[in-house]
C-alpha positions as CSV (number, residue, x, y, z in Angstrom):
1,M,15.9,8.5,3.5
2,P,13.2,9.6,1.1
3,N,10.0,11.2,2.4
4,L,7.7,8.3,1.5
5,L,4.0,8.5,0.7
6,N,1.6,8.0,3.6
7,K,-1.8,6.8,2.4
8,T,-3.5,7.3,5.8
9,Q,-2.3,10.9,6.1
10,I,-3.3,11.7,2.6
11,K,-6.7,10.2,2.8
12,S,-7.5,11.7,6.2
13,Q,-6.8,15.3,5.2
14,L,-8.6,15.5,1.9
15,N,-11.5,17.9,2.0
16,L,-13.9,15.5,0.2
17,Q,-14.3,12.0,1.5
18,N,-15.9,10.8,-1.8
19,I,-12.4,9.9,-3.0
20,H,-10.7,6.5,-3.5
21,A,-6.9,6.7,-3.5
22,D,-4.6,3.9,-4.7
23,I,-0.9,4.4,-3.8
24,F,1.9,2.3,-5.2
25,D,5.6,1.9,-4.7
26,E,6.0,1.3,-8.5
27,I,3.6,1.4,-11.4
28,N,3.9,1.7,-15.2
29,S,1.8,4.9,-15.3
30,T,-0.8,6.4,-12.9
31,N,-2.9,7.5,-15.9
32,E,-2.8,4.0,-17.4
33,F,-3.8,2.5,-14.0
34,L,-7.0,4.7,-13.9
35,K,-7.8,4.0,-17.6
36,N,-7.9,0.3,-16.8
37,K,-9.7,0.6,-13.5
38,Q,-13.5,0.2,-13.5
39,K,-15.3,3.6,-13.4
40,S,-16.7,4.5,-10.0
41,A,-19.1,7.2,-8.7
42,Q,-16.2,8.2,-6.5
43,I,-13.3,10.5,-7.5
44,Q,-10.4,8.1,-8.2
45,V,-6.8,9.1,-7.5
46,C,-3.7,7.1,-8.2
47,I,-0.3,8.1,-6.8
48,A,3.0,6.4,-7.1
49,E,6.5,6.6,-5.7
50,M,7.8,6.0,-9.2
51,Q,6.6,5.3,-12.8
52,T,8.3,3.0,-15.3
53,E,6.4,4.3,-18.3
54,G,5.3,7.8,-17.3
55,R,4.6,10.1,-20.1
56,G,3.5,13.7,-20.9
57,R,2.0,15.4,-23.9
58,L,2.8,14.1,-27.4
59,Q,3.9,10.7,-25.9
60,R,7.0,12.2,-24.3
61,E,8.6,10.3,-21.5
62,W,8.2,11.7,-18.0
63,Y,11.2,11.1,-15.9
64,S,10.0,9.5,-12.6
65,P,12.6,8.5,-10.1
66,F,11.6,6.8,-6.9
67,G,10.5,8.7,-3.8
68,E,11.5,12.2,-5.1
69,N,8.6,13.8,-7.0
70,I,4.8,13.7,-7.3
71,Y,3.2,11.4,-9.9
72,L,-0.5,11.7,-9.6
73,S,-3.6,11.1,-11.7
74,L,-7.2,11.9,-10.9
75,R,-10.3,10.5,-12.6
76,C,-13.7,12.1,-12.4
77,T,-16.8,12.9,-14.3
78,I,-17.4,16.6,-15.3
79,D,-20.6,18.0,-16.5
80,K,-19.2,19.4,-19.7
81,K,-18.9,18.2,-23.3
82,F,-15.5,17.4,-24.7
83,S,-15.7,20.6,-26.8
84,E,-16.0,22.6,-23.6
85,L,-12.9,21.2,-21.9
86,G,-10.3,23.4,-23.5
87,G,-9.6,25.2,-20.2
88,L,-9.1,22.0,-18.1
89,S,-5.3,21.9,-18.6
90,I,-5.2,25.6,-17.7
91,I,-6.9,25.1,-14.3
92,T,-4.7,22.1,-13.6
93,G,-1.6,24.2,-14.2
94,L,-3.0,27.0,-12.2
95,S,-3.8,24.6,-9.3
96,I,0.0,23.8,-9.3
97,C,0.8,27.5,-9.4
98,E,-1.4,28.1,-6.4
99,I,0.2,25.4,-4.2
100,L,3.7,26.8,-5.2
101,K,2.6,30.4,-4.3
102,N,5.5,30.8,-1.9
103,I,8.0,30.2,-4.7
104,P,8.7,33.4,-6.7
105,N,8.2,33.5,-10.5
106,V,6.0,30.5,-10.9
107,M,4.4,30.7,-14.3
108,L,2.1,28.6,-16.5
109,K,3.2,28.0,-20.1
110,W,0.2,27.3,-22.3
111,P,-1.3,24.9,-22.4
112,N,0.0,22.8,-19.5
113,D,3.6,23.3,-18.3
114,V,4.6,25.1,-15.1
115,Y,7.9,27.0,-15.1
116,V,10.1,28.8,-12.5
117,D,12.6,31.2,-13.9
118,G,12.5,29.6,-17.3
119,K,12.9,26.0,-16.0
120,K,10.2,23.4,-16.1
121,I,9.0,22.2,-12.7
122,A,5.6,20.5,-13.6
123,G,3.4,19.3,-16.4
124,C,0.0,17.7,-16.9
125,L,-1.8,15.5,-19.4
126,I,-5.6,15.4,-19.8
127,E,-7.2,12.3,-21.3
128,L,-10.9,11.9,-22.2
129,Q,-12.2,8.4,-21.4
130,N,-15.8,8.8,-22.5
131,E,-18.4,11.4,-23.4
132,V,-22.0,10.7,-22.5
133,Q,-24.5,13.4,-23.5
134,A,-23.3,16.6,-21.6
135,S,-20.8,14.8,-19.3
136,S,-17.2,13.7,-19.8
137,D,-15.2,11.1,-18.0
138,I,-11.7,12.5,-17.7
139,I,-8.3,11.6,-16.3
140,I,-5.9,14.4,-15.3
141,G,-2.3,13.2,-14.9
142,L,0.4,15.5,-13.5
143,G,4.0,15.4,-12.4
144,L,5.6,17.9,-10.1
145,N,9.4,17.9,-9.4
146,V,9.7,18.1,-5.6
147,N,12.9,16.7,-4.1
148,M,14.8,15.7,-7.3
149,D,18.3,17.3,-7.3
150,H,20.0,15.3,-10.1
151,A,18.6,14.3,-13.6
152,D,20.0,13.8,-17.0
153,L,17.3,15.5,-19.1
154,D,17.3,17.1,-22.5
155,Q,15.6,20.3,-21.1
156,V,16.2,22.7,-18.4
157,W,14.3,21.8,-15.2
158,A,13.8,22.8,-11.6
159,S,12.4,21.2,-8.5
160,I,11.2,22.7,-5.2
161,K,14.5,21.4,-3.6
162,T,16.8,23.0,-6.2
163,I,14.9,26.3,-5.8
164,T,14.6,26.4,-2.0
165,G,17.5,24.2,-1.0
166,K,15.2,22.3,1.3
167,T,13.5,18.9,1.2
168,A,9.7,19.4,0.9
169,D,6.9,17.2,2.3
170,R,5.4,15.4,-0.6
171,N,2.4,14.2,1.4
172,G,1.4,17.7,2.4
173,L,1.8,18.9,-1.2
174,I,-0.3,16.0,-2.5
175,I,-3.1,16.9,-0.1
176,E,-3.0,20.6,-1.1
177,L,-2.9,19.7,-4.7
178,I,-5.8,17.3,-4.7
179,N,-7.9,19.7,-2.7
180,E,-7.1,22.6,-4.9
181,L,-7.7,20.7,-8.1
182,I,-11.0,19.3,-7.0
183,K,-12.1,22.8,-5.9
184,N,-11.1,24.3,-9.2
185,I,-12.7,21.6,-11.2
186,S,-16.0,22.3,-9.4
187,I,-15.7,26.1,-10.2
188,F,-14.8,25.3,-13.9
189,E,-17.7,22.9,-14.2
190,A,-20.1,25.6,-13.0
191,Q,-18.6,28.8,-14.5
192,G,-16.1,27.8,-17.1
193,L,-12.6,29.4,-17.4
194,V,-13.6,33.0,-16.9
195,P,-13.1,33.1,-13.1
196,F,-9.5,31.9,-13.6
197,L,-8.4,34.4,-16.4
198,E,-7.2,37.1,-14.1
199,F,-5.0,34.6,-12.1
200,H,-3.8,33.1,-15.3
201,Q,-2.8,36.5,-16.7
202,A,-0.7,37.1,-13.6
203,H,1.1,33.7,-14.2
204,D,1.2,33.7,-18.0
205,Y,4.7,32.7,-19.1
206,L,4.0,33.6,-22.7
207,L,2.3,37.0,-22.3
208,N,3.6,39.7,-24.6
209,K,6.5,37.4,-25.8
210,T,7.1,36.3,-29.4
211,V,5.9,32.8,-29.7
212,N,6.5,30.1,-32.3
213,L,3.5,27.8,-32.6
214,S,3.6,24.4,-34.3
215,I,0.3,22.6,-35.2
216,G,1.2,19.6,-37.2
217,N,3.1,20.8,-40.3
218,K,1.9,24.4,-39.9
219,K,4.0,27.0,-38.2
220,Y,2.9,30.4,-36.8
221,Q,4.7,33.2,-35.2
222,G,3.1,36.0,-33.2
223,V,3.1,37.9,-29.9
224,A,1.1,36.2,-27.2
225,K,-1.9,38.1,-25.9
226,G,-3.4,35.8,-23.3
227,L,-6.3,33.4,-23.5
228,N,-10.0,33.7,-24.4
229,A,-12.8,32.2,-22.4
230,A,-12.4,28.8,-24.1
231,G,-8.7,28.6,-23.1
232,H,-7.4,29.2,-26.6
233,L,-4.1,31.1,-27.0
234,G,-4.3,34.5,-28.6
235,L,-1.4,35.4,-31.0
236,L,-1.1,38.8,-32.6
237,I,0.1,37.9,-36.2
238,D,0.5,40.7,-38.7
239,N,-1.6,43.1,-36.5
240,Q,-4.5,40.5,-36.4
241,L,-5.4,38.6,-33.2
242,Q,-5.9,34.9,-33.9
243,Y,-6.8,32.2,-31.4
244,F,-5.5,28.7,-31.4
245,S,-7.1,25.8,-29.5
246,S,-4.0,23.5,-29.5
247,G,-0.4,23.4,-30.6
248,E,3.2,23.4,-29.4
249,A,4.3,26.8,-28.2
250,S,8.0,27.7,-28.1
251,L,10.0,30.9,-27.3
252,R,13.0,29.7,-29.2
253,A,14.0,31.6,-32.3
């Protein structure tokens, strides 16, 4: 019997009460639901037992079986321009790292994937809805593999259950994750990415490794040297440090 979502438990244990949560048994996509929902002054959260059209970065499908994992999207307004949001996927990934702190070797692969021992356990997708003056209306979508133990995927993956051998409480994890994410968004809004850089360095999957970076048709190769204050990836290429704001990073030869 799956550990089903409990809206009453989730809502009652969130640190902020200015949150509206919609929870579904099945939905096409939690991000799409919030995109089509009227904007509110409240923080809006959508959670589902399963998604039929879940997706990650670059329109990739996100595998979303019923009652096993976390599929969650959060919509809010942040007092930053779009050009200042480069670190948002970083703090989202680090929020996941924080709630998984009891699992060894949890690492963040720039810009938005969480790995354990080289296997992907979570990912996120940031979408800008609107920019008004110095504020941005954003949707943060994330997926975390919790109790999934079988999947026919074209990449190596892990879940909390495959790592620990135990079924985890998704409701408790969702509460932790929303609280951590909202706290970190508030810090990021006030201070930017700088307060997170030390924690990121300790969880940097790419640090000091040879990285192949694809940006459209352009290819770069260099040694990863961490992030700058804008969340851009530093690569040492031909003894020169260059920073990149976006791209697809790979450790494959």
